[in-house]
N, CA, C and O atoms as CSV, one atom per row, in Angstrom:
chain,resi,resn,atom,element,x,y,z
A,1,MET,N,N,0.857,-0.976,0.103
A,1,MET,CA,C,-0.066,-0.230,0.186
A,1,MET,C,C,1.215,1.465,-0.334
A,1,MET,O,O,2.396,1.489,0.014
A,2,GLU,N,N,0.787,2.204,-0.863
A,2,GLU,CA,C,1.374,3.706,-0.695
A,2,GLU,C,C,1.155,4.610,0.021
A,2,GLU,O,O,0.086,5.217,-0.042
A,3,GLN,N,N,2.474,5.039,1.200
A,3,GLN,CA,C,2.044,6.105,2.181
A,3,GLN,C,C,2.392,7.446,1.644
A,3,GLN,O,O,3.410,7.889,1.112
A,4,SER,N,N,1.103,8.019,1.980
A,4,SER,CA,C,1.647,9.892,1.248
A,4,SER,C,C,2.508,9.876,3.130
A,4,SER,O,O,2.276,9.181,4.120
A,5,GLN,N,N,3.411,10.891,2.891
A,5,GLN,CA,C,3.644,11.184,3.761
A,5,GLN,C,C,4.796,12.953,3.491
A,5,GLN,O,O,4.489,13.564,2.467
A,6,ALA,N,N,5.313,13.243,3.880
A,6,ALA,CA,C,6.059,14.286,3.956
A,6,ALA,C,C,7.012,14.794,5.193
A,6,ALA,O,O,6.744,14.291,6.284
A,7,VAL,N,N,7.909,15.574,5.154
A,7,VAL,CA,C,8.733,16.191,6.186
A,7,VAL,C,C,9.450,17.433,5.283
A,7,VAL,O,O,9.965,17.484,4.166
A,8,LYS,N,N,9.223,18.326,6.281
A,8,LYS,CA,C,9.374,19.916,5.950
A,8,LYS,C,C,10.458,20.173,7.510
A,8,LYS,O,O,10.222,19.729,8.634
A,9,VAL,N,N,11.638,21.017,7.075
A,9,VAL,CA,C,12.283,21.303,7.713
A,9,VAL,C,C,12.156,23.003,7.182
A,9,VAL,O,O,11.898,23.451,6.065
A,10,ALA,N,N,12.573,23.988,9.003
A,10,ALA,CA,C,12.619,25.344,8.805
A,10,ALA,C,C,13.967,25.941,8.851
A,10,ALA,O,O,14.425,25.803,9.986
A,11,VAL,N,N,14.631,26.439,8.202
A,11,VAL,CA,C,15.660,27.128,8.208
A,11,VAL,C,C,15.927,28.055,8.808
A,11,VAL,O,O,15.190,27.963,9.789
A,12,ASP,N,N,16.738,29.303,8.956
A,12,ASP,CA,C,16.308,30.731,9.258
A,12,ASP,C,C,17.929,31.443,8.190
A,12,ASP,O,O,19.000,30.850,8.059
A,13,PRO,N,N,17.683,32.355,7.800
A,13,PRO,CA,C,18.168,32.746,6.522
A,13,PRO,C,C,19.796,32.409,6.600
A,13,PRO,O,O,20.464,32.780,5.634
A,14,ALA,N,N,20.375,31.829,7.532
A,14,ALA,CA,C,21.918,31.355,7.202
A,14,ALA,C,C,21.730,29.869,7.317
A,14,ALA,O,O,22.633,29.245,7.874
A,15,TRP,N,N,20.932,29.370,6.974
A,15,TRP,CA,C,20.028,28.262,7.090
A,15,TRP,C,C,20.451,27.101,8.148
A,15,TRP,O,O,20.593,25.902,7.906
A,16,THR,N,N,20.550,27.514,8.903
A,16,THR,CA,C,20.220,26.386,10.404
A,16,THR,C,C,19.394,26.662,10.765
A,16,THR,O,O,18.870,27.757,10.970
A,17,VAL,N,N,18.913,24.906,11.024
A,17,VAL,CA,C,17.880,24.395,11.482
A,17,VAL,C,C,17.115,24.875,12.427
A,17,VAL,O,O,17.271,24.704,13.636
A,18,VAL,N,N,16.036,25.657,11.744
A,18,VAL,CA,C,14.581,26.331,13.374
A,18,VAL,C,C,13.447,24.918,13.624
A,18,VAL,O,O,13.183,24.762,14.816
A,19,GLY,N,N,13.129,24.441,13.177
A,19,GLY,CA,C,12.197,23.815,13.551
A,19,GLY,C,C,11.571,22.689,11.996
A,19,GLY,O,O,11.272,22.989,10.840
A,20,THR,N,N,11.599,21.515,12.666
A,20,THR,CA,C,10.626,20.551,11.552
A,20,THR,C,C,9.201,20.069,11.963
A,20,THR,O,O,8.579,20.463,12.950
A,21,TYR,N,N,8.690,18.938,10.830
A,21,TYR,CA,C,7.176,18.667,11.168
A,21,TYR,C,C,7.670,17.068,10.195
A,21,TYR,O,O,8.718,16.864,9.582
A,22,TYR,N,N,6.638,16.278,10.350
A,22,TYR,CA,C,6.059,15.012,10.278
A,22,TYR,C,C,4.818,14.491,9.819
A,22,TYR,O,O,3.920,14.291,10.638
A,23,LEU,N,N,4.674,14.275,8.747
A,23,LEU,CA,C,3.576,14.180,7.982
A,23,LEU,C,C,3.275,13.352,7.549
A,23,LEU,O,O,3.572,13.124,6.376
A,24,ARG,N,N,2.203,12.116,8.622
A,24,ARG,CA,C,1.960,10.673,7.554
A,24,ARG,C,C,0.983,10.137,8.039
A,24,ARG,O,O,0.517,10.421,9.143
A,25,PRO,N,N,0.500,9.191,7.180
A,25,PRO,CA,C,-1.821,8.550,7.739
A,25,PRO,C,C,-1.399,7.716,9.060
A,25,PRO,O,O,-0.700,6.726,9.274
A,26,ASN,N,N,-1.848,8.234,9.514
A,26,ASN,CA,C,-2.265,8.060,11.379
A,26,ASN,C,C,-2.110,6.502,11.371
A,26,ASN,O,O,-1.312,5.870,12.064
A,27,SER,N,N,-3.081,5.944,10.399
A,27,SER,CA,C,-2.807,4.696,11.024
A,27,SER,C,C,-2.997,4.018,9.242
A,27,SER,O,O,-3.490,4.604,8.278
A,28,LEU,N,N,-2.529,2.905,9.292
A,28,LEU,CA,C,-2.967,2.583,7.551
A,28,LEU,C,C,-4.473,1.695,7.742
A,28,LEU,O,O,-5.031,1.411,8.802
A,29,ALA,N,N,-4.843,1.419,6.540
A,29,ALA,CA,C,-6.296,1.084,5.784
A,29,ALA,C,C,-7.048,1.839,6.499
A,29,ALA,O,O,-6.800,3.038,6.367
A,30,LEU,N,N,-8.041,1.526,7.351
A,30,LEU,CA,C,-9.435,2.358,7.655
A,30,LEU,C,C,-9.189,3.916,8.029
A,30,LEU,O,O,-9.959,4.861,7.866
A,31,GLY,N,N,-7.638,3.896,8.683
A,31,GLY,CA,C,-7.233,5.288,9.186
A,31,GLY,C,C,-6.395,5.782,8.122
A,31,GLY,O,O,-5.319,5.950,8.696
A,32,ALA,N,N,-6.287,6.018,7.273
A,32,ALA,CA,C,-5.444,5.725,6.084
A,32,ALA,C,C,-5.744,7.515,5.802
A,32,ALA,O,O,-4.869,8.334,5.523
A,33,HIS,N,N,-7.247,7.798,5.972
A,33,HIS,CA,C,-7.028,9.162,5.086
A,33,HIS,C,C,-7.485,9.951,6.641
A,33,HIS,O,O,-8.627,10.225,7.011
A,34,VAL,N,N,-6.604,10.114,7.133
A,34,VAL,CA,C,-6.337,10.897,8.677
A,34,VAL,C,C,-5.420,10.795,9.116
A,34,VAL,O,O,-4.943,9.828,9.710
A,35,ALA,N,N,-4.848,12.151,8.821
A,35,ALA,CA,C,-3.097,12.892,9.188
A,35,ALA,C,C,-3.110,12.319,10.251
A,35,ALA,O,O,-4.064,12.136,11.007
A,36,ASN,N,N,-1.505,11.854,10.405
A,36,ASN,CA,C,-0.810,12.129,12.339
A,36,ASN,C,C,0.505,13.549,11.530
A,36,ASN,O,O,0.740,13.937,10.385
A,37,ALA,N,N,1.140,13.960,13.200
A,37,ALA,CA,C,1.971,15.247,12.382
A,37,ALA,C,C,2.460,15.496,13.935
A,37,ALA,O,O,1.749,15.649,14.928
A,38,GLY,N,N,4.101,15.487,13.822
A,38,GLY,CA,C,5.182,15.240,14.910
A,38,GLY,C,C,5.919,17.441,14.588
A,38,GLY,O,O,6.405,18.050,13.634
A,39,TYR,N,N,5.583,17.761,15.903
A,39,TYR,CA,C,6.837,18.873,15.643
A,39,TYR,C,C,7.417,19.404,16.140
A,39,TYR,O,O,6.855,20.004,17.056
A,40,VAL,N,N,9.406,19.719,15.955
A,40,VAL,CA,C,9.807,20.057,16.855
A,40,VAL,C,C,10.405,21.537,16.248
A,40,VAL,O,O,10.520,21.773,15.045
A,41,VAL,N,N,10.742,22.431,17.292
A,41,VAL,CA,C,10.800,23.726,17.258
A,41,VAL,C,C,12.628,23.642,18.460
A,41,VAL,O,O,13.016,23.603,19.628
A,42,ALA,N,N,13.014,23.656,17.327
A,42,ALA,CA,C,14.266,24.734,18.802
A,42,ALA,C,C,15.022,25.126,19.630
A,42,ALA,O,O,15.596,26.085,19.113
A,43,GLU,N,N,15.381,24.981,20.597
A,43,GLU,CA,C,14.761,25.572,21.983
A,43,GLU,C,C,14.802,27.174,21.959
A,43,GLU,O,O,13.902,27.898,22.385
A,44,HIS,N,N,16.029,27.605,21.375
A,44,HIS,CA,C,16.520,29.228,20.970
A,44,HIS,C,C,15.949,30.090,20.463
A,44,HIS,O,O,16.111,31.310,20.440
A,45,CYS,N,N,14.431,28.655,19.544
A,45,CYS,CA,C,13.143,30.069,18.656
A,45,CYS,C,C,12.641,30.297,18.403
A,45,CYS,O,O,12.333,31.010,17.448
A,46,ARG,N,N,11.702,29.216,20.031
A,46,ARG,CA,C,10.449,29.146,20.406
A,46,ARG,C,C,10.333,30.674,21.012
A,46,ARG,O,O,11.199,31.315,21.607
A,47,ARG,N,N,9.082,31.025,20.696
A,47,ARG,CA,C,8.464,31.845,20.907
A,47,ARG,C,C,8.304,32.897,19.434
A,47,ARG,O,O,7.703,33.971,19.404
A,48,ARG,N,N,8.768,32.469,18.692
A,48,ARG,CA,C,8.872,33.536,17.481
A,48,ARG,C,C,7.590,33.211,16.086
A,48,ARG,O,O,7.309,33.780,15.032
A,49,GLY,N,N,7.025,31.833,16.915
A,49,GLY,CA,C,5.615,31.626,15.764
A,49,GLY,C,C,6.293,30.954,14.960
A,49,GLY,O,O,6.092,31.218,13.774
A,50,ILE,N,N,7.132,30.067,15.219
A,50,ILE,CA,C,8.250,28.937,13.437
A,50,ILE,C,C,6.651,27.705,14.013
A,50,ILE,O,O,6.045,27.219,13.058
A,51,GLY,N,N,6.166,27.349,15.328
A,51,GLY,CA,C,5.575,25.939,15.532
A,51,GLY,C,C,4.002,26.070,14.613
A,51,GLY,O,O,3.516,25.326,13.761
A,52,SER,N,N,3.430,27.559,15.323
A,52,SER,CA,C,2.447,27.862,13.748
A,52,SER,C,C,2.221,27.931,13.348
A,52,SER,O,O,1.037,27.972,13.015
A,53,ARG,N,N,3.909,28.115,12.480
A,53,ARG,CA,C,3.855,28.558,10.639
A,53,ARG,C,C,3.793,27.006,10.187
A,53,ARG,O,O,2.986,26.473,9.425
A,54,LEU,N,N,5.130,26.314,11.041
A,54,LEU,CA,C,4.813,24.526,10.951
A,54,LEU,C,C,3.420,23.918,11.049
A,54,LEU,O,O,3.433,22.727,10.739
A,55,CYS,N,N,2.388,24.322,11.341
A,55,CYS,CA,C,1.351,24.259,11.292
A,55,CYS,C,C,0.319,23.668,11.043
A,55,CYS,O,O,-0.307,22.613,11.147
A,56,GLN,N,N,0.342,25.547,10.368
A,56,GLN,CA,C,-0.743,25.735,9.033
A,56,GLN,C,C,0.395,25.283,8.224
A,56,GLN,O,O,0.585,24.251,8.868
A,57,HIS,N,N,1.210,25.251,7.407
A,57,HIS,CA,C,2.404,24.002,6.303
A,57,HIS,C,C,1.193,22.690,6.802
A,57,HIS,O,O,0.115,22.458,6.256
A,58,SER,N,N,1.565,22.257,7.536
A,58,SER,CA,C,1.431,21.070,7.573
A,58,SER,C,C,-0.129,20.816,6.888
A,58,SER,O,O,-0.440,20.551,5.726
A,59,LEU,N,N,-0.712,20.952,7.739
A,59,LEU,CA,C,-2.347,21.195,6.998
A,59,LEU,C,C,-2.465,21.638,6.109
A,59,LEU,O,O,-3.466,21.347,5.454
A,60,GLN,N,N,-1.591,22.504,5.637
A,60,GLN,CA,C,-2.214,23.121,3.826
A,60,GLN,C,C,-1.075,21.450,3.429
A,60,GLN,O,O,-0.934,21.302,2.215
A,61,ALA,N,N,-0.678,20.837,3.911
A,61,ALA,CA,C,0.476,19.947,2.758
A,61,ALA,C,C,-0.740,18.312,2.906
A,61,ALA,O,O,-0.536,17.402,2.103
A,62,ALA,N,N,-1.454,18.217,3.561
A,62,ALA,CA,C,-1.999,16.835,4.115
A,62,ALA,C,C,-3.077,17.620,3.528
A,62,ALA,O,O,-3.646,16.604,3.130
A,63,ARG,N,N,-3.836,18.538,3.137
A,63,ARG,CA,C,-4.707,18.141,2.052
A,63,ARG,C,C,-4.420,18.187,1.427
A,63,ARG,O,O,-5.181,17.567,0.684
A,64,ARG,N,N,-2.903,18.899,0.376
A,64,ARG,CA,C,-2.841,18.198,-0.848
A,64,ARG,C,C,-1.917,16.973,-1.204
A,64,ARG,O,O,-1.292,16.719,-2.234
A,65,LEU,N,N,-2.057,16.186,0.192
A,65,LEU,CA,C,-1.644,14.954,-0.152
A,65,LEU,C,C,-2.974,13.645,0.119
A,65,LEU,O,O,-2.999,12.414,0.100
A,66,GLY,N,N,-3.967,14.752,0.364
A,66,GLY,CA,C,-5.802,13.898,0.142
A,66,GLY,C,C,-6.098,13.572,1.885
A,66,GLY,O,O,-6.643,12.566,2.339
A,67,PHE,N,N,-5.752,14.329,2.383
A,67,PHE,CA,C,-6.284,13.745,3.762
A,67,PHE,C,C,-6.995,14.164,3.744
A,67,PHE,O,O,-7.109,14.759,2.672
A,68,ARG,N,N,-7.861,14.320,4.442
A,68,ARG,CA,C,-9.407,14.809,4.601
A,68,ARG,C,C,-9.506,15.065,6.749
A,68,ARG,O,O,-10.599,15.314,7.257
A,69,ALA,N,N,-8.472,14.962,7.460
A,69,ALA,CA,C,-8.710,15.085,9.081
A,69,ALA,C,C,-6.690,15.074,9.307
A,69,ALA,O,O,-5.802,14.767,8.511
A,70,MET,N,N,-6.646,15.490,10.539
A,70,MET,CA,C,-5.752,15.719,11.102
A,70,MET,C,C,-6.095,14.988,12.906
A,70,MET,O,O,-6.748,15.158,13.936
A,71,GLN,N,N,-5.570,14.539,12.560
A,71,GLN,CA,C,-5.100,13.685,13.977
A,71,GLN,C,C,-4.063,13.972,14.858
A,71,GLN,O,O,-2.985,13.790,14.293
A,72,PHE,N,N,-3.878,14.538,16.606
A,72,PHE,CA,C,-2.503,14.616,17.403
A,72,PHE,C,C,-2.837,13.711,18.672
A,72,PHE,O,O,-3.535,13.871,19.673
A,73,ASN,N,N,-1.931,12.567,18.125
A,73,ASN,CA,C,-2.659,11.708,19.425
A,73,ASN,C,C,-1.780,11.640,20.450
A,73,ASN,O,O,-1.752,10.730,21.279
A,74,LEU,N,N,-1.125,12.494,20.418
A,74,LEU,CA,C,-0.284,12.702,22.404
A,74,LEU,C,C,-0.073,13.958,22.009
A,74,LEU,O,O,0.253,14.220,20.851
A,75,VAL,N,N,-0.334,15.378,23.467
A,75,VAL,CA,C,0.547,16.447,23.550
A,75,VAL,C,C,0.212,16.173,25.188
A,75,VAL,O,O,-0.817,16.051,25.853
A,76,VAL,N,N,1.517,16.149,25.433
A,76,VAL,CA,C,1.456,16.170,27.295
A,76,VAL,C,C,0.784,17.858,27.658
A,76,VAL,O,O,1.025,18.810,26.917
A,77,SER,N,N,0.303,17.920,28.368
A,77,SER,CA,C,-0.660,18.490,29.437
A,77,SER,C,C,0.545,19.486,29.823
A,77,SER,O,O,0.435,20.711,29.765
A,78,THR,N,N,1.445,18.959,30.134
A,78,THR,CA,C,2.988,20.024,31.052
A,78,THR,C,C,3.434,21.046,29.500
A,78,THR,O,O,3.948,22.159,29.608
A,79,ASN,N,N,3.097,20.367,28.068
A,79,ASN,CA,C,3.255,21.090,27.151
A,79,ASN,C,C,2.324,22.648,26.519
A,79,ASN,O,O,1.915,22.948,25.398
A,80,ALA,N,N,2.266,23.444,28.018
A,80,ALA,CA,C,1.899,25.098,27.529
A,80,ALA,C,C,2.004,24.904,26.178
A,80,ALA,O,O,1.127,24.280,25.580
A,81,ALA,N,N,3.341,25.536,25.394
A,81,ALA,CA,C,3.307,25.885,24.500
A,81,ALA,C,C,2.544,25.750,23.406
A,81,ALA,O,O,1.997,26.560,22.657
A,82,GLY,N,N,2.658,23.605,23.488
A,82,GLY,CA,C,2.359,23.195,22.077
A,82,GLY,C,C,0.575,22.953,22.292
A,82,GLY,O,O,-0.358,22.796,21.504
A,83,ILE,N,N,0.676,23.008,23.486
A,83,ILE,CA,C,-1.157,23.120,23.704
A,83,ILE,C,C,-1.964,24.852,23.337
A,83,ILE,O,O,-3.136,25.001,22.991
A,84,ARG,N,N,-0.927,25.990,23.542
A,84,ARG,CA,C,-1.342,26.926,22.987
A,84,ARG,C,C,-1.213,27.388,21.275
A,84,ARG,O,O,-1.831,28.218,20.608
A,85,CYS,N,N,-0.152,26.466,20.956
A,85,CYS,CA,C,-0.011,26.474,19.393
A,85,CYS,C,C,-1.023,25.813,18.741
A,85,CYS,O,O,-1.503,26.099,17.643
A,86,TRP,N,N,-1.355,24.808,19.563
A,86,TRP,CA,C,-2.882,24.331,18.391
A,86,TRP,C,C,-3.929,24.721,18.844
A,86,TRP,O,O,-4.973,24.187,18.468
A,87,GLN,N,N,-3.941,25.658,19.687
A,87,GLN,CA,C,-5.540,26.816,20.222
A,87,GLN,C,C,-5.464,27.447,19.145
A,87,GLN,O,O,-6.363,27.356,18.309
A,88,ARG,N,N,-4.140,28.375,18.916
A,88,ARG,CA,C,-4.620,28.941,18.162
A,88,ARG,C,C,-4.092,28.906,16.593
A,88,ARG,O,O,-3.540,29.798,15.949
A,89,ASN,N,N,-4.412,27.723,16.254
A,89,ASN,CA,C,-4.246,27.741,15.111
A,89,ASN,C,C,-5.883,26.236,14.930
A,89,ASN,O,O,-5.824,25.134,14.385
A,90,GLY,N,N,-6.945,26.832,15.562
A,90,GLY,CA,C,-8.430,26.000,15.485
A,90,GLY,C,C,-7.840,24.414,16.580
A,90,GLY,O,O,-8.021,23.352,15.985
A,91,PHE,N,N,-7.606,24.366,17.110
A,91,PHE,CA,C,-7.694,22.770,17.443
A,91,PHE,C,C,-7.783,22.584,18.955
A,91,PHE,O,O,-7.859,21.453,19.434
């Protein structure tokens, strides 16, 4: 079975990696229409909106790849920055 997936790497003007995300099916077969993503922003680059931009980009990429929904399986309750980011982006 073909698996749609993507990886995006965000860099600053000096080409230093500041963040990344992966995008893949949440599960194969019956769940393959639902996307799952994971994000990382470099600690020294946080609070600059990079996570939000990665989230927005991943939602657009998921639509282009044919996913019909996005599901985040795990966001730790103590990850206040992550929770704020998801709330800002409509989750």
